[in-house]
C-alpha positions as CSV (number, residue, x, y, z in Angstrom):
1,M,-20.7,1.8,35.6
2,P,-18.1,0.3,33.2
3,E,-14.7,1.8,33.2
4,T,-13.7,4.2,30.4
5,L,-10.6,3.4,28.4
6,S,-8.8,6.2,30.3
7,Q,-9.7,4.7,33.7
8,S,-8.8,1.1,32.8
9,L,-5.4,2.2,31.3
10,S,-4.4,5.0,33.7
11,P,-0.8,4.5,34.8
12,A,-0.4,3.5,38.4
13,G,2.1,6.3,39.0
14,A,5.6,7.3,38.2
15,P,8.0,4.3,38.2
16,S,9.7,3.9,41.5
17,G,13.2,3.2,40.2
18,S,15.8,5.9,40.6
19,C,17.5,5.0,37.3
20,V,16.0,7.1,34.5
21,A,16.8,4.3,32.0
22,D,14.8,1.9,34.1
23,N,11.9,4.4,34.3
24,L,11.9,4.8,30.5
25,A,11.8,1.0,30.1
26,A,8.8,0.9,32.5
27,V,7.0,3.5,30.5
28,K,7.5,1.5,27.3
29,D,6.3,-1.6,29.1
30,A,3.1,0.1,30.3
31,M,2.4,1.2,26.7
32,R,2.9,-2.4,25.4
33,R,0.5,-3.7,28.0
34,A,-2.1,-0.9,27.2
35,I,-1.9,-1.8,23.5
36,A,-2.3,-5.5,24.2
37,H,-5.2,-4.8,26.6
38,H,-7.0,-2.8,24.0
39,G,-6.5,-5.5,21.4
40,V,-5.1,-3.3,18.7
41,D,-2.2,-3.9,16.3
42,Q,-0.1,-0.8,16.2
43,P,3.6,0.2,16.8
44,L,4.9,1.4,20.1
45,P,4.9,5.3,20.2
46,T,8.2,7.1,20.4
47,V,8.7,8.6,23.9
48,V,9.6,12.3,24.0
49,A,11.5,12.5,27.3
50,V,10.4,15.8,28.7
51,S,13.4,17.3,30.5
52,K,11.8,20.6,31.5
53,R,13.6,22.0,34.6
54,H,15.9,19.0,34.9
55,P,19.6,19.7,34.8
56,A,22.0,18.2,32.3
57,D,23.4,15.7,34.8
58,R,19.9,14.2,35.1
59,I,19.6,13.9,31.3
60,V,23.0,12.5,30.4
61,P,22.3,9.0,31.9
62,L,19.3,8.6,29.6
63,L,21.5,9.8,26.6
64,D,24.2,7.3,27.7
65,A,21.5,4.6,27.7
66,G,20.8,5.4,24.0
67,H,17.6,7.5,24.2
68,R,17.7,10.4,21.7
69,V,14.2,12.1,21.7
70,F,13.7,14.8,24.2
71,G,11.3,17.7,24.8
72,E,11.5,21.1,26.4
73,N,8.8,23.7,27.1
74,Q,10.8,26.9,26.9
75,V,13.3,28.1,24.3
76,Q,15.5,29.9,26.8
77,E,15.9,26.9,29.1
78,A,16.7,24.7,26.1
79,Q,19.3,27.2,24.9
80,D,21.0,27.0,28.3
81,K,21.6,23.3,28.3
82,W,21.0,21.6,25.0
83,P,23.7,23.1,22.6
84,A,26.5,21.5,24.7
85,L,24.5,18.2,25.0
86,K,24.0,18.2,21.2
87,E,27.7,18.6,20.6
88,R,28.2,15.3,22.5
89,F,25.1,13.6,21.2
90,A,24.7,14.8,17.6
91,D,21.8,12.6,16.8
92,V,19.4,14.0,19.4
93,S,16.0,15.1,18.2
94,L,14.7,18.0,20.3
95,H,11.0,18.9,20.5
96,L,9.6,22.2,21.6
97,L,6.4,21.5,23.5
98,G,5.4,24.8,25.1
99,P,3.9,27.9,23.6
100,L,6.3,29.7,21.2
101,Q,6.7,33.5,21.6
102,S,7.2,35.5,18.4
103,N,10.5,36.9,19.6
104,K,11.8,33.4,20.1
105,V,11.0,31.9,16.7
106,A,14.5,32.5,15.3
107,D,16.1,30.7,18.3
108,A,13.5,27.9,18.1
109,V,14.2,27.2,14.4
110,A,18.0,27.2,15.1
111,L,17.8,24.7,18.0
112,F,14.7,22.5,17.8
113,D,14.2,19.6,15.4
114,V,10.4,19.5,16.0
115,I,8.1,22.3,17.0
116,E,4.8,20.9,18.4
117,S,3.1,24.1,19.5
118,L,2.2,26.0,16.3
119,D,-1.1,27.6,17.1
120,R,-1.5,31.1,15.4
121,E,-0.9,33.0,12.3
122,K,1.7,35.3,13.6
123,I,3.9,32.4,14.6
124,A,3.3,30.6,11.3
125,R,4.4,33.6,9.4
126,R,7.6,34.1,11.5
127,L,8.4,30.4,11.1
128,R,8.0,30.7,7.3
129,D,10.5,33.6,7.4
130,Q,13.0,32.0,9.7
131,I,13.0,28.6,7.9
132,A,13.8,30.5,4.7
133,A,16.5,32.7,6.3
134,Q,18.2,29.9,8.2
135,G,17.8,27.1,5.7
136,R,16.8,24.9,8.6
137,K,13.4,23.1,8.5
138,P,12.1,21.7,11.9
139,R,9.1,19.5,11.6
140,L,5.9,21.3,12.6
141,F,2.8,20.1,14.5
142,V,-0.3,22.2,15.0
143,Q,-1.5,22.3,18.6
144,V,-5.3,21.8,18.8
145,N,-7.3,22.9,21.8
146,T,-9.7,19.9,21.7
147,G,-11.4,21.0,24.9
148,E,-11.9,24.6,23.7
149,E,-10.5,25.8,27.0
150,P,-10.1,29.6,27.1
151,Q,-6.9,29.5,29.2
152,K,-5.1,26.9,27.0
153,S,-3.1,27.4,23.8
154,G,-4.1,25.8,20.6
155,V,-6.2,26.2,17.5
156,L,-9.9,25.6,18.0
157,P,-11.2,22.5,16.2
158,G,-13.6,24.7,14.2
159,D,-10.7,26.9,13.0
160,L,-8.3,24.1,12.1
161,A,-9.2,23.8,8.4
162,D,-8.7,27.5,7.8
163,F,-5.4,27.5,9.8
164,L,-4.1,24.5,7.9
165,R,-5.0,26.1,4.6
166,L,-3.1,29.2,5.6
167,C,0.0,27.3,6.6
168,R,0.0,24.9,3.6
169,E,-1.2,27.0,0.8
170,D,-0.4,30.6,1.6
171,L,2.8,30.1,3.7
172,K,4.0,26.8,2.0
173,L,4.8,25.3,5.4
174,D,4.9,21.5,5.7
175,I,2.7,20.5,8.6
176,D,3.7,17.1,10.0
177,G,0.9,16.4,12.4
178,L,-1.3,17.5,15.3
179,M,-0.8,17.8,19.1
180,C,-3.2,18.2,21.9
181,I,-3.4,18.4,25.7
182,P,-6.9,17.3,26.9
183,P,-8.7,18.9,29.8
184,V,-7.6,17.3,33.0
185,E,-11.1,16.6,34.2
186,E,-12.3,14.9,31.0
187,D,-11.8,11.4,29.5
188,A,-8.5,11.7,27.6
189,A,-9.4,8.8,25.3
190,V,-12.3,10.9,23.8
191,H,-9.9,13.8,23.0
192,F,-7.3,11.5,21.6
193,A,-9.7,9.8,19.3
194,F,-11.0,13.2,18.2
195,L,-7.5,14.4,17.4
196,K,-6.8,11.2,15.5
197,E,-10.0,11.8,13.4
198,L,-9.0,15.4,12.7
199,A,-5.6,14.3,11.5
200,R,-7.2,11.7,9.2
201,R,-9.7,14.2,7.9
202,H,-6.9,16.7,7.0
203,G,-4.4,14.1,5.7
204,L,-1.8,14.5,8.4
205,A,0.5,11.7,9.1
206,R,1.5,12.1,12.8
207,L,0.1,12.6,16.2
208,S,1.6,13.8,19.5
209,M,-0.6,13.1,22.5
210,G,-0.4,11.6,26.0
211,M,1.7,12.7,29.0
212,S,2.8,11.2,32.3
213,G,-0.8,10.9,33.5
214,D,-2.4,9.3,30.4
215,Y,0.3,8.1,28.0
216,P,-0.9,4.4,28.1
217,V,-4.3,5.7,26.9
218,A,-2.7,7.5,24.0
219,A,-0.7,4.4,23.1
220,A,-3.9,2.4,23.0
221,V,-5.8,4.9,20.9
222,G,-2.8,5.2,18.5
223,T,-0.2,8.0,18.5
224,D,3.3,8.5,17.2
225,Y,4.7,10.4,20.1
226,V,3.9,10.5,23.9
227,R,5.4,13.3,25.9
228,V,6.6,11.9,29.3
229,G,8.5,13.8,31.9
230,T,7.7,12.9,35.6
231,A,7.3,9.2,35.0
232,I,10.9,9.2,33.7
233,F,12.8,11.9,35.5
234,G,10.7,12.1,38.7
235,A,9.3,15.3,40.2
236,R,10.7,18.5,38.6
237,P,12.9,20.7,40.7
238,R,11.2,23.9,41.9
239,A,11.7,26.8,39.5
């Protein structure tokens, strides 16, 4: 049976180098090779370095090397370490990747530059209110549950049109793009291509897809952001 795109482009594993800057370079090289292998002409995605559960002293070497795009899963954890880092590195772009709780919306708007996990009306309405109150406007991505998994966050594909209409027309929110996390047991390329088509259909400019296990596949399909943690920072410390 011929290999799927996901099988042929699956990363061999986390880079073995101990230097996070070297690991990031290896991630970018893997994406370049994936794009070339697939025979497409598209730019290299921006790497969102996912620093979840990694302390500041593990993040600073990557900042010192010039990388400026990072992601966190939880608002509280980000509040504990990123304000001080942002004082030193003012041009950092910080992405919220995990589910956003309604009682954390104000804090998220204050700290994050991109919120990738917008997925329900209550959060959309609170974002509208906090953006107006704070005068700060993080870029917003709608998370789509492409696999329709009951345990996973995200707008169902069949509900996306109505949700986007609510956000854009009723709440006057600017939606920048779509994000997804495919089911682990399914071909990621199929879900990435589906998300790309949904974005095209709804006139959305950007995509965020691909993580440490499948970022070369996302690069080959075509994405603006890949969210990579373990392949850059190594295994996360235990919580």
